[in-house]
C-alpha positions in Angstrom: 24.8 0.2 12.2 28.2 -1.0 13.4 28.6 -2.9 10.0 28.4 0.2 8.2 32.1 0.8 8.6 33.2 -2.8 7.8 32.7 -2.3 4.5 33.8 1.1 4.0 36.2 1.6 0.8 35.2 -2.1 -0.4 34.7 -2.2 -4.1 31.8 -4.3 -4.1 29.4 -3.6 -0.8 26.9 -6.4 -0.1 23.5 -5.5 -1.0 20.6 -4.5 1.4 19.3 -8.4 1.7 22.5 -9.5 2.4 23.3 -7.1 5.3 19.9 -7.1 6.6 20.3 -11.2 7.3 23.7 -10.5 9.1 22.4 -7.6 11.3 19.1 -8.9 12.0 20.6 -12.2 13.5 21.5 -9.9 16.3 17.9 -9.1 17.3 17.1 -12.7 18.9 20.3 -11.6 21.0 19.0 -8.2 22.3 16.8 -7.7 25.5 15.3 -4.7 23.5 15.2 -2.6 20.5 15.0 1.2 20.1 13.2 2.8 17.2 14.5 6.1 16.2 12.2 9.0 15.1 11.9 8.5 11.3 12.1 4.7 11.6 8.7 4.4 9.6 10.6 5.5 6.6 13.2 2.8 6.8 11.9 -0.5 5.3 15.0 -2.3 7.3 14.0 -0.8 10.6 10.0 -1.8 10.1 11.6 -5.5 9.1 13.6 -5.4 12.2 10.6 -4.3 14.5 8.6 -6.9 13.2 11.0 -9.4 14.0 11.6 -8.1 17.3 7.8 -7.9 18.2 7.5 -11.6 16.9 10.1 -12.9 19.2 8.5 -10.8 22.1 11.3 -8.4 22.6 10.7 -5.0 24.4 10.4 -2.1 21.9 11.5 1.6 23.0 10.3 4.4 20.8 12.3 7.8 20.7 8.9 9.6 19.9 6.7 8.0 22.6 3.4 8.8 20.7 4.6 6.1 18.2 4.2 3.4 20.9 0.3 3.4 20.8 
């Protein structure tokens, strides 16, 4: 989400796949990720969750019922 403001005002914004590639690389350096309510409606968030789980990262959920 930090990159969101980097491109503010650019004539050409990189597409979703390029942004995902840039941002998802950070997951390997994280200790954990936090899934906010509504994450299931975001393809990018679901992809990030999959990556984090495959790397054995801790996952925290805003809505704890999603944990199980």
